[in-house]
N, C-alpha and C positions, 0 to 999 in steps of 0.2 A: 502826737503819735497815736495811730489808730490802736484801739484796744480790741481784743478778740471778744466776740459775742458769746453768750452763754452756750455751752456745748461745743464751742469751736476752739480747738487747741491753737495756741500761738505758734507761729513759724519757729522752727528750732534755731534760726539765725537771729541773734540779738542785733541791735542797731550797730554795735561795734563789729560784729561778725559780718554784717552787710557791707559796712564801709571797707572792711578788710578784703572782702570778696571783690568789690569794685576795684580796689587797688591791685589785687592779684590779677584780675582779668586784663587790666590795661598794661601791667608790667610784663606779663609773660610774652607779649607780642611786640614789645618795644625794646629798643637798644640805643644807648647813648644818653648823655646829659645835656650838653649845649647843642651839639649836632645830633639830633634824635630822629630815629626812623621807627615807624609803626607799620607793620605789614598786615595784610588781610588776604583771605581767600584760601580755598582748598583745591586739590588736584582736579576735581571734576565739577566744580561750581562754575557759574557763568564767567567769572573773571577773578583776577588776582591783582594786587597792587600795593601801594604804600602811601603814607603821609610822611613828609620830611620837614622837620622843624629845625630852625637854626642856620639855614643856608644864608651866608652873607648877601646883602643886596648888591645890585649893580654889576652882577657877573653875567656875561653873555651865556645863554643856555637855551638850547632847542632839543627837540626829540632826537635829532641826529647825534648829539653828544652822548646820549644815553643808549641809543640803539646799538652802537658798536659792541658794547659788552654783552647786551642781551642776545645779539646774534651769535656770539661766541658760546653762550650758555644754552641756547635753545635746542630742543630736540628736532631731529630731521635735518641736520646740517648737511650740505652737499659733500659727498665723499665719505661720510662717517656712518653710512647705513649698515655696513658690515660689522661695526663694533659698537653701535649704539642702539637706542630704542627705535622702534618703528613708528612711534608717535611723531607727528609732523605739525609743529606749531610755528606760525610766523612770529609770535611774541612781539607784535608791533606796539610800542608804547605810545600813550597819549598823555600829555601834560594837561591836567585839569585846572590847576590853580598855581599861584605863586610866581607867575611870570607875566610880563607884558612887553610886546614888541621884541621878544627874544631876550629879555633881560630879567634877572631875578629881582623880586620886590622886597625880599627879606621876610616875607610871610610864608606860611606853610605851603609846601609844594605837594600837590596831589598827583599821583600817577596811576595809570589804569592799563592793564593788559588783558585782552579778552581770551578766554579759553575757547577753542573752536573744535579741536580734534579729540573730543571726549568720548569714551566708551564705558560708561558706568556699568553696563550690563555684563562686561567681562568679569566683574567681581561678584556676581550673584551667588555662585556656588561657594564663594569664600566668606560670605557674610557671617556664617556660623563656625568657621574654622580659622582660628587665629594663625596667621602665617608665622612659622618659626623664626625667631630673632627679629621680628618686625614689631611695630608699635601697636598692632591690633589689640593684643591682650592688655597692655598697660593702659591704653586710652580707654578701653571698655571698663576696666577696673576703676580708673580714676573718675570718669564722668558718668558711668552707667548708660552711656550712649556714645555713638561715634559715627564718623563719616565712613560707612562701609564700602563706598565706591572709591577705590584707590586708597591712598594713605592719609587723606585729609590734611591736617596741618603738619603732619610728619613727612609729607611728600616733598620732594625736591622742587615741586612747582612753587612752593612757598618762597623759595629763594629768589624768585623773579623780583620781588619788591626790594630785597636786599641789594641785588645787583644794580637795579635802577638807582637807588639811593646812593650806593657806593660809587657809581659812575659820576654822580654830581660831586661827591667828596673828592674823587680822583682829580677832576678838572680843577677844583679850587686849590688843592694841594700842589698841583703842577704849576699853576699860574702864580701862586703866592710864594712857594718855596723851591720849586724845581724838583719836587718829589717824584721818583719813578718807582713803580711797583711792578715786578715781573714774576710770574709764577710759571712753573713747568712740571711735567710729569717726570719724576726721577726714578720711579720704580713701578713695575707691574708684576705681581707674583714674585718669582725669584729673579726676575730680570732687572738689572740696575743700570741706570745711565752713568757712564764714567764721569767723574768730577771734572776731568779736563775738557769735557764737551759743554760744560755749563759754567762759564766764567762769570762770577757774580758781579764783576765790575763792568761787563760789557754786554751781557745777554739781553736780547730785546724780545718783544712780543712777536715781531715779524719772524724772528728765528724760531720761536716756539711754535708758531702757527704754520710753519712749512709742512708739517706732517699732521694728519688728523688725530694722532695720539697725543700730540703736543709735547713730544720729547725732542729736545734740540739736537740729539745725536740721531741722524737718520738711520744708521745701521741698527742701533738699538731700538729705534721706533718700529722698524719692521719686525723685529723679534717680539716686541710687545704686542703688535697687531696680531701676529700668529697666535700668541698666547691667549688673547681675548677671543679670537675666532674659535679656538679649540674649546674654550669654556662654553661659548654659545652653542657650538655644535653638540656638546654633551648636555645641553639644557641646564647649564650651571653658570656660575659667575666667578669673578676673581677680584681681589683687592689690589691696592697700589699705594704709592707714596707721591705726594705733591710737595715740591719745594718752592719757596718764595724768597725773593730778596727785595728789600726796600732801600733805595738809594736816596741820598740827600735829605734824610730825615732831619728836621731841626733838632738841636740839642735842648735838653730840658723837658722833653715830653714824657709824661708819666707822673702819677701822684702817689707819694708814700701814704700809708703803707699797704693798704688793701687794694688800691687802684694802681698798683705797679703796672708799667707798660706791658711787661710780658704776661702779667695776670689777665689784663683786659684782652690782649691778643689771644691768649689761650681760651678765654671765654668765647670770644668771637668765633674762633676757628672750631672749637668743640661744639658750638651750636649748629654747625653745618651738618645736615643729615649724613650718616654713615661714617663720621670721623671717630677714630678710636685711639689716637695718639697725637701728642704735640711735643715738639722739641725746639729749643732756640739755641743758636750758637753751637757749642760743642755737644750740647745735649747729653745723652747717656754715655757717649764716648769720653766725655770729660771726667767721668768717674774713674777712669783708668789712668788718668794723668796726675802728675805731681803739681803742686801749686807753682813751683819754680818754672814749670813748662807752660802751665795754663795761664799764668798771669800775663796780661796785655800791657806792655810797657808804653810809656808816653814819649812823644817827641813833638817839637814845634816845626811846622812846615814853612817854606819860604814865604807863603802868603799870610803867615801869622796864626794859622789854625793849629790847635792842639789835637793830635790824632794818636792812635795806638799802632804799634808796629805789627801786632797780630790782632786777630778778632775772634778769640775763643768765646768772648762774652756775647757775641752775636749782636753787637750794637746797643746793648742795654746793660747798665751797671747800677746797682741799687734800685732797680725798677724804673730808671730814668734813661732816656736815650742819650748816647754819648757822641753822636754824629757819624759813627761808623755804620756800614751797611747792616741792616737788621736782617738776619738769616733765620728762616723758620722751616720746619719740616712737619708734614701732617700725614698721619696714617689713616687710610680709608679701608673699611672692611669690604668684603665681597657683598654685593647687593643681596638682600634677604629673599626677594621674590624671584624664584627660579621655577622652570618647568619640570625639573627632575622630580620624580615621585619620591615623597618623603613620608614615612610613617609618623603620625602625630595624633592629636586628639582634638575634638571639637569642644564648643563651650558647654556641651552636656556631659563631657567627660568620656564620650564614646570614642574608641580608637578608630582612626580613619587614615586614609592615604591622600595626601594633598599633592596635586599637580597644578601649580599656580597658573592662572590665566593672566592676560594683560600684556602690555608692551613695556618692557623694562630694559635698562642698560645692563649688559653683562659685566661692565666695569665702569664705575662712575668717574674715575679720575680725569679723563680728557675734558669732560664738561664741568668738572669742579674747578678748573684753573681760574676762570673769571670770577667765580664765587669767592675763592680765596683772596684774590686781588682786591675785590671791592669791600670785603669785610675788613681787610687790613686798612683800607682807606677810611672806612667809617670810624675806626678806632683812632687813627691819627688825626683826622679832622676834628674830632671831639676834643682830644687833648691839646691840639694846637690852639683852638679857641680859648681853652682854659689858660694856657701859658701866655698867650697874647694879653689876656685880661690882667693876669698877674704882673706881667712886665710893665704894662701901661699904668697900673695903679700903685706900684711899689714906690715909696718915697726914698730919697737918697739916704745912705747910711750916715750916722753921726760922724763928724769930721775927725773925731779922735780915733776911730777904728777903720774908717774908709780906706786908708792906704794899704791895709793888709788883706783886702778882699777884692778880687777882680769883679768887673761888672757882670750883670746878667747878660748872657749871650745865647742866641739861638743858632748862630752860624759857626761857632767853634773858635772864633778869634778871641784871644785873651787880651782884654783891655782893662786899664785902670783909669777911671775918670775919662773914658772915651779914647785914651791913648793906647794904641796896640803895642804889645811887647814884640821886639824883633827876635827872630829865631837865632839859635846858636850863640847867645850871650854877646851880641854885638853892642856897639856903643849905647844905643837907646836902652837896651835891656840892662846893661851895666850901670848906666846912670840912674835908671829907675830903682835898681837894687840898692845902690848907694843912698838914694833918697829915702827908701824904706828903712834902711838901717839907721840913718840919722834920725828919722822920726821915731823909730823904736827907742833909740838912746834917749831922746828928749822925753818921751813918755815915761820911761823907766826912772829918769831923774826926778820927774814930777811925782811919781809914786813914792820914791824914797823920801822926798821932802814932806809929802803928806803923811807918811808913816811916822816920821820923826815928830811932826806937829801933833799928831794924835797921841803919841807916847807921852809927850810933854804935858798935854792936856789931862791925860789920865793921872799923871803924878800929882798935878796941882789939885785935882779932885780928891785924891787919896789923902793929901796933907790936910 
């Protein structure tokens, strides 16, 4: 360890503090445990991108598989100019590593997207005036320096890396388990999409993308468009709600107790810029219901899967997926950067009036849809890899207790020693029940005999 020379003060960071800082620096831009993504880049730097660890090998993967979601996220989409930012980026992704001949190697996948339509000079006047409700003030206070051109790491440009990584996760989940993730705009301002227009069992991305607002009800989508246009004409902004459904999620995903599935989903969603609220299943509406109404009752389907007759839990019970659709809702605030004059103060404490420059969305929810989908995919892919490892490594239960516990199942079918239970109490189910009762009686008799023997032994010892 280097020692300070005479007259030179040691750096205030100890060796422990240095190691802690290194860990913090790496952790704050990374997400996931086994399926792990680290993003890099700022809104007006030369490029943004990510490194993805943990992608299973031998999966077909090209830039085209990733570009689909990036195109849905990118600024300057055709037809969205009247409700979106004027910035126009192709956001063309390039895979730098981790694949060969269009197939994943199982090694880290590096991806790169170049920024082209940057205008850092738009932010010159705002370098000394923190934008109200933006990250300018907090980043400056935290680091003593910041990317004054745009939002830096707090900008939505950072989400390009997440979307690219999540597109890979989506592809693996679809091919491995048949998972489908669909998100849509369910509210803008006071305008709400009717629940009847968004059937969580059948809604598709094609239906969502029929309108540039990404609301599946076209009549409501037009009202939302008018609302966003009115906010833009007034040099203002408006917030909204994004809903998402995850279908065919394997059972058993989520880790007790601090890594519950809904906790990780909430972390993922609340890390998206401009999010202000998260709800799963019945959400806050569930607080007005009685338990007898809110409880989701079980039944066995003809194919042997155990399901619930309702889904107030939103597909998660005890922090673990139960096989039902996972239903989430996210609240997005109005974008902070607006052209409307606002009285505020600069970093010198001098009162001033800010009329923000730059190109910004008057409402973020239409372009947030693919970000929400891919963040959900990152959470599921990580947990699925954990559960697959647990399932493969778990030894069989001792024969004395095995008959009373069904097998580990990620597809929802209830099996004992690999034999599925028939629905409705049919002959196979009745036979299995009779066998379990006989085994229970046998074990109880063995316990009685053991208790008697122990009692006799104790009496002999006393004498």
